[in-house]
matplotlib code that plots the C-alpha trace (Angstrom):
import matplotlib.pyplot as plt

x = [-28.3, -29.0, -31.9, -34.5, -36.3, -38.6, -39.4, -42.0, -41.8, -39.7, -37.5, -35.7, -34.0, -31.6, -30.0, -26.3, -24.0, -20.9, -17.9, -19.7, -18.8, -21.7, -19.7, -16.1, -13.6, -9.9, -9.4, -10.4, -9.2, -9.0, -12.7, -14.8, -18.3, -20.3, -23.9, -24.8, -23.7, -25.1, -28.5, -28.7, -27.9, -30.3, -33.4, -32.5, -32.5, -30.5, -30.4, -29.4, -27.8, -29.3, -26.9, -23.8, -22.8, -19.2, -17.9, -17.9, -21.4, -24.4, -28.1, -30.7, -29.3, -31.7, -31.8, -34.1, -35.2, -35.6, -33.9, -36.9, -37.2, -33.5, -33.7, -36.7, -35.3, -31.8, -33.2, -34.5, -31.1, -29.4, -31.9, -31.3, -35.0, -34.4, -34.4, -31.8, -31.4, -28.2, -27.1, -23.5, -21.4, -19.0, -16.2, -17.1, -20.3, -21.4, -23.8, -27.3, -28.3, -27.0, -26.1, -22.7, -22.3, -18.9, -18.0, -16.2, -14.1, -14.1, -11.0, -11.8, -13.6, -16.5, -14.1, -12.0, -9.1, -7.5, -7.6, -4.2, -2.9, -4.1, -7.7, -10.5, -11.6, -13.1, -15.1, -18.9, -21.5, -22.2, -24.8, -25.5, -28.1, -27.4, -29.1, -27.6, -29.7, -27.8, -24.4, -22.2, -19.1, -16.9, -14.3, -11.4, -8.5, -8.4, -6.8, -5.5, -8.5, -9.3, -12.6, -13.9, -17.1, -19.1, -22.5, -25.1, -26.1, -28.8, -27.5, -29.5, -27.4, -29.0, -26.5, -24.8, -21.1, -18.3, -17.8, -19.8, -20.9, -17.5, -15.7, -18.3, -18.1, -14.3, -14.7, -16.5, -14.0, -16.4, -15.2, -17.2, -15.9, -14.3, -13.4, -9.9, -9.5, -11.1, -11.3, -8.9, -7.0, -6.9, -10.7, -11.2, -8.8, -10.6, -14.0, -12.4, -10.8, -13.7, -16.7, -15.2, -16.3, -13.9, -16.4, -17.4, -20.2, -22.3, -25.6, -28.3, -31.5, -34.1, -34.6, -37.7, -38.5, -41.3, -42.2, -41.1, -44.4, -47.1, -45.2, -46.5, -44.3, -42.1, -40.2, -37.8, -36.3, -33.3, -32.7, -29.2, -27.0, -26.0, -22.4, -23.8, -26.7, -24.4, -22.4, -25.6, -26.8, -23.4, -23.4, -26.9, -28.6, -31.1, -34.6, -33.2, -35.0, -37.6, -35.2, -32.7, -33.5, -31.2, -31.5, -31.4, -28.0]
y = [-15.0, -11.3, -9.9, -8.4, -5.5, -4.7, -6.1, -5.6, -5.8, -2.6, -2.3, -4.4, -3.2, -5.2, -4.7, -4.5, -6.0, -4.1, -5.3, -6.0, -4.0, -2.8, -3.7, -4.3, -1.7, -1.3, -0.4, -3.9, -6.0, -9.1, -9.1, -11.7, -11.0, -8.0, -7.0, -6.7, -10.2, -11.8, -10.2, -11.1, -14.8, -14.8, -13.5, -14.8, -11.5, -8.5, -5.7, -2.0, -0.4, 3.0, 4.4, 3.3, 2.6, 2.5, -1.0, -0.5, 1.0, -1.2, -0.6, 0.1, -0.5, 0.0, -1.6, -1.3, -4.3, -2.7, 0.1, 2.5, 2.3, 2.8, 6.0, 7.3, 6.7, 7.6, 11.0, 11.4, 10.7, 13.1, 15.9, 15.1, 14.3, 10.9, 11.3, 9.2, 8.7, 7.4, 6.8, 6.9, 6.8, 9.7, 10.9, 13.7, 15.5, 17.6, 20.6, 19.2, 19.8, 21.6, 21.8, 21.0, 23.0, 22.2, 21.7, 18.4, 17.4, 14.0, 12.0, 8.6, 7.6, 5.1, 2.2, 3.3, 4.7, 7.8, 10.8, 12.1, 15.4, 17.1, 15.7, 18.2, 17.6, 21.0, 21.1, 20.7, 22.0, 19.4, 19.7, 17.4, 17.9, 16.2, 15.7, 14.2, 11.3, 10.3, 10.9, 9.0, 9.7, 6.7, 6.7, 5.8, 8.0, 7.1, 10.3, 13.3, 13.6, 11.6, 10.5, 9.8, 11.2, 9.7, 10.5, 8.7, 11.0, 11.0, 12.2, 13.3, 14.2, 16.8, 16.1, 12.9, 13.6, 11.0, 9.8, 12.8, 11.8, 10.5, 13.6, 16.0, 14.5, 14.7, 18.4, 19.3, 17.3, 14.5, 11.6, 8.4, 5.5, 2.8, 5.1, 4.1, 7.0, 10.0, 8.7, 8.5, 5.3, 5.6, 5.6, 3.0, 0.6, 1.4, 0.3, -2.8, -3.8, -2.8, -3.8, -6.2, -4.0, -3.1, -2.0, 1.5, 2.6, 4.1, 2.7, 3.8, 3.1, 4.6, 5.7, 7.6, 8.1, 8.2, 4.9, 4.9, 3.4, 5.5, 8.1, 7.0, 7.7, 4.7, 4.4, 1.5, 0.8, -1.4, -2.4, -2.2, -5.2, -7.1, -5.7, -2.2, -2.8, -4.5, -1.3, 0.8, -1.6, -1.6, 2.2, 2.3, 3.7, 0.9, 2.3, 5.7, 5.3, 2.9, 1.8, 0.4, -3.3, -6.1, -8.2, -11.9, -13.6]
z = [-4.2, -4.3, -2.2, -4.6, -3.0, -5.9, -9.3, -12.1, -15.9, -16.1, -13.1, -10.5, -7.4, -5.2, -1.8, -2.9, -0.2, 0.8, -1.2, -4.4, -7.5, -9.7, -12.9, -14.0, -12.9, -13.6, -9.9, -8.9, -11.8, -9.7, -8.9, -10.8, -9.3, -10.3, -9.5, -13.1, -13.9, -10.8, -11.2, -14.9, -14.1, -11.2, -13.0, -16.5, -18.5, -19.4, -16.9, -17.3, -14.2, -13.6, -11.1, -9.1, -5.6, -4.6, -3.9, -0.1, -0.1, 0.5, -0.1, -2.9, -6.4, -9.3, -12.7, -15.8, -17.7, -21.1, -23.0, -22.9, -19.1, -18.8, -20.9, -18.9, -15.5, -16.6, -17.5, -14.0, -12.6, -15.0, -14.0, -10.3, -9.9, -8.1, -4.3, -2.6, 1.2, 2.8, 6.3, 7.5, 10.6, 10.7, 12.9, 15.3, 15.8, 12.9, 13.4, 13.7, 10.1, 7.1, 3.4, 2.0, -1.2, -2.5, -6.2, -7.1, -10.1, -11.7, -10.8, -12.5, -15.7, -15.8, -15.7, -12.7, -14.7, -13.2, -15.5, -16.8, -15.7, -19.0, -18.9, -18.4, -14.8, -13.9, -10.8, -11.1, -8.6, -5.9, -3.0, -0.1, 2.6, 5.9, 9.3, 12.5, 13.7, 16.8, 18.5, 20.9, 22.9, 23.7, 26.6, 24.3, 23.1, 19.5, 18.3, 20.2, 22.4, 25.6, 24.3, 20.8, 19.3, 16.4, 14.8, 12.7, 9.9, 7.2, 3.8, 0.8, -2.3, -4.5, -7.2, -8.4, -8.5, -8.3, -4.7, -3.6, -0.1, 0.9, -0.4, 1.0, 4.5, 4.3, 3.2, 6.5, 8.6, 9.5, 7.3, 7.0, 9.2, 7.1, 4.2, 3.2, 0.7, 2.4, 5.9, 8.8, 9.4, 13.2, 13.5, 10.8, 12.7, 16.0, 14.5, 13.1, 16.4, 18.8, 16.6, 14.1, 11.3, 8.5, 6.0, 4.8, 7.0, 4.3, 3.0, 0.5, 2.5, 0.2, -3.4, -4.6, -8.3, -10.9, -12.5, -16.2, -17.4, -15.7, -13.7, -10.3, -7.3, -6.4, -3.1, -2.6, 0.9, 1.9, 5.5, 6.8, 6.4, 9.6, 9.3, 9.5, 11.8, 14.4, 14.7, 15.1, 17.8, 19.6, 19.7, 21.2, 18.1, 17.5, 16.8, 15.8, 12.5, 11.0, 8.3, 10.8, 10.6, 9.5, 6.4, 6.9, 6.9]

ax = plt.figure().add_subplot(projection="3d")
ax.plot(x, y, z, "-o")
ax.set_aspect("equal")
plt.show()
């Protein structure tokens, strides 16, 4: 059963668990469960996904319940008017706050198929604001240093490019823990062994938009899953932010 965060006659938002695809993808052909299908079956009506979260990312996932609402909110996403807040655990200690302004090219189509070498994949502007919420230094030599540093960061993408946050954090040499594609295997394995956590430590904790019916501001918040919140607690970061609470098992 999916955890519904918000629902009215026009929109519904769920707390997507890590490991669940939004919809069918060629990258994970063996998967048989998708958020679109599960939510449709749960509430008994058609749903229109308004944005995507990577399979490994948890948090707020928003759907429209009719075509008109899908067009209205979809336009907000296309114009980068929707405010999204994420939190992530990253390797190292980034500078306290900053802006990552680094263009990104598309690598896969909407169904997870990798583009051929002659496909037009020119880089598009991509901007992410970040802020360090907490840091920790652990007395374990994971890589070439005698200790290991990690940070909890808040991320606010100002554009919506493919895998933007994961690629941007890799670009500044602070990859997200648990990222098998743009992360670093030594640190991913360390978190799995020490904290029993093999997931991508990235979650969408808040989305802010205008309601498609009357334009009123709408803010939807998702608490961290236990798999993420457990790591936050183990690293001594509990209480760092009001959103850091667990959902029920």
